N, C-alpha and C positions, 0 to 999 in steps of 0.2 A: 343478343350476343351469339357469335358463331363459335362453335366448338369443333374439335376434331381429334383425330388420332394421328400418330406419326406415320411416316412413309413406310410402305411395305416393300421389301426387296425380294425379288424372285429370281431364281436362276433361269437359264434359257429353257431347260426341260420343263420346269414348272409353268413358264409362260406359254410354251407351245401346247401343253396339256390343257391349260385354261382356255386358250384360243379355240382348241378343238371342242371343248365342252360347250363354249358359248356358240360356236358355229352350229353344232348339232341341235341345240335347243332353239336358237333364233332362226336358223334356216328352215326348220320344220314349221315354225310359225309363219314365216314369210311365204313359204311354198304353198301351204294349205289354207292360210287365213288371210294374210295381208296383201299378197300381190294383186289379186283382183280388186280388192277394196282400194288399195293405193292407186291403181291405174284409173279406176272410175272416179276417184276423188280429184285427181289432178289432170285427167285428159282434157285436152282443149284449153289448158291454161297457157300453153305455149303455142301461139298461133302466128302464122305468117300470111301477109296479104297476097291474094291470088289474082282476083279480077273484080270487075263490077258487072252486074247484070240487072235487068229490069226487076222491079219489086214484084213479088208474087204474094198472094194472100197467105197469111200465116208467118211471113218473114218478121224478124225482130226489127221494130222501127228504129232501135238504137244503131242498127247496121246501115241505115240510109246514108249515102254519100251525098251531102247537100250541094256540093260544088257541081257534081255531074248532074244531079237532079235539076238544078237551076239552069244548067246549060241546055238540057234537052226538054225541059218543061214537063217532065214526068219522072216519077220516083225510081231511083236506082239504088241498089244496096251493094255494100262491099262484101265480097266472098273471101273467107279465110280458110286456109288449110291447116289442119293440126300438125304441129311439128312432130316428126316421128320419135325424136328422143327428147327427154327432159334432163335437166341437171339438178341434182340434189346436193345441198350443202348442209353438213352437220356441224353446227357450232356448239362446242362442248366446254362447259365451265369446269376447269380442273383446279379451282382454288382450294384452299385448306378446308373450307366448310363441307366440301363434298366427301371428305374422309371422316364422315360421322354417320353413325347408325347405332340404334339400340336393339335391333332385332337380329336377323341372321346375316345381314350384309350392310355395307356402306351405301350411301346415296350414289357414290361413283360407280359401284357395281351395277346398280339398277340402271343408271344412265348408260353404261356400256352395253347392257343387254338391249335396251330400247334402240340405241343408235345402230347396233348390229342388225336388229330386226328390220329397221327402216332401210339400211344399206342393202341387205339381201332382197328386200321387196323391190328396190329400185333396179338392181341388176337383173332381176327376173323379167323386168320390162325393157331390158337393154338400155337403161339410162345410165348416165354418168353420176358418180358420187365423189364428193370432196370432203375434207375434214379441216376444221379450224379449232384448235385447242387454245383456250385463253384463260388467263388469270386477270391481273390488271395490266398485262401486256400480252402480245401475241406470242404464244409459246411454240406453236407449230402450225404450219399451213401446208396441206397436201392438196394440190389442184385436182379437180374432178377428172376421173377416168372411169372406164368400164372394166368389168371382169372380176371373177372370184378372187384371184390372187391379190388384186388391189383392195378388195373389201377385207381380206384376211390381214393385210398390212394395217388397215385402219383399225381393226380390232386389236391387233398387237400394240399399236400406239396407245389406244384407249386403256389397255391393261397396264402397260409397263412405264408409260411416260411419267417422269417426275418433273413437275413445274419448278421454274426458277423462283417464282413468287407465290405466296399463299393468299394474296389479296384478290379482289374481283373488280373488273370494270366491264360491264356489259356494253356500255356506251362506246368504249374504245374498240371492242371486238366488232360492233356493228359498223363503226366508221371504217375499219379495215376492210370488212366485207364489201362495203359499197365502193371502195377503191379498186378491189381486185376482181369483183364479179360484174363484168359489163353486160353480160347476157342474162336475161331473166332466169331465175332459179327458184326451186322449191327449197325454202330454208327452214330448218328446224333448230331452234335454240334450246339446248338442254342445260338446265341449271336449277338451283334451289331459289334463284331470284331474290336473294337477300341483298339487294342492291337497288339503287335509285338513280335518277339523273340520266335516264336513257330514252325517255319518251320522244324527245325531238328527233333524235337520230333514227329511232325506230320508225317514225312516220315517214322519213325520207326513204329508208330501205323498203318499207311497205308499199310505197308507190310503184316500185319497180319489181319487187320480188314477192312471191307467195310465202308469207312468213307464219310459222306456228311456234309458240312458246310452250315447251314441255317442262312443267315445274315438278321436280321430284323432291319430296320432303320426308322427314322422319316425324313420328308422333311427338317426340320431345323437342322438335323445333317449335311446335305449337304452344306447349305449356311445360313448365318445369315442376317436378314433384317436390313435395315437402320432405327434404332429406337433412334438414338442419344446416350446419355450416359445412360447405363443401368447397373444394379447390377446383376451379374451372380454368380450362385452357381456351383462350381465344385463338382458333386455328388460323385466323387471318393476320393477327399481329404477333402471335407466338408468346403473348404475355399470359401469365397465370395469376389468377386473383381469387381471394377468399370471398365466397358469396353466401349470404344467409338466406337459404331457401325456405326457412321457417317463416320468414317475413311475408305477409300477404301482399304488401305493397311491392316487394321485389318480384314476386311471382306475377302479379298483375302487370307490372311494368315490362317484364319479359314478354308476356303474351301480347301486350299492346304494341310493342316494337315489332313483333313478328307479324301481327295482323296488318300493320301499316305497310309492310313490304309486300304482302299478298294483295292488298287493295291497290297499291301502286302498279303491281304487275298486271292485274286484271284490267284496270282502267287504261293503262298505257297501251296494251295490246288491242283493246277494244277501240280506242280512239284512233289507232293506226290501221284499223281494218284487218288486223291479224287474228289468227285463231289461238286458242289456249287449251291445254290439257294439264290437269293437276293429278298427280298420282303419289300416294304415300307408299313408302318402300315395302310395307307389309300388305299392300293391296295388289290386285291383279292389273298390271299395266296393259295386259292383252285386251281386257274388256274396255279400258279407257281409250286405247288407240282405235280399236275396232268401231266403237261407238262414234268417235270423232270422224273417222273416215266415212262412215255411212251417212252421217249428217252432212258432211261436206259434199259427198257425191250426189246427195238428193237435192242440193240447191240448184 
């Protein structure tokens, strides 16, 4: 069951103050930690064909151009040049369940910080960044652009945007992305991934784009404590129901439902050749991101 809290309304002054706070925190991270790791992780992912030349010892056999090799009866390889700029797309789930958290902040707050850190890391490398906010519909699409002012606009939207729907469709968001992004992009999908039925579309998107799923979750997404009879709000349907948390079968059913969504997330991304990061909101997402970038850059 997905739970949540109501919308938070902020005036312009409060929004700008929060944007500035997030900018200071995440820009420091991207400047000193992530920009180099980000670049080394994704460099060479966007390549354009340059020429063919004769095979030399040590060349990657996967680069052999078999047509030219057959024509000249000796091995030739394709030479590629790294594209100077990359394009990052941030796909952010802003459904009702993201407005849930039992520690200092909501899942959406953590997602905003991670997205801002990634965006600043991209512009440090002179790359473009775009934003797609989704629920079970496309709430907002900002095409990729460069520059600090563009990133600050993205952060503002992440903080203050109020979705029309509280439900989730990762499949619908991925379909939209494949329609609007014709050029290869680095795609980060940020969500709690309490959704299914998106593996097929993810495979299609993964063939063209470099995709990473960042799963942000709360400790009480995993299990529900014994609190007796409690009233719970399903943030995605808006319905309130009385739940007997003293019942072991109810608690086990809750955990089982959660674990199924995690298993689906991990298997779907693995089968699609995409990367995954999972971070609880009371953990350091910095360590999780840095470890992921380092592993990716070492491949």
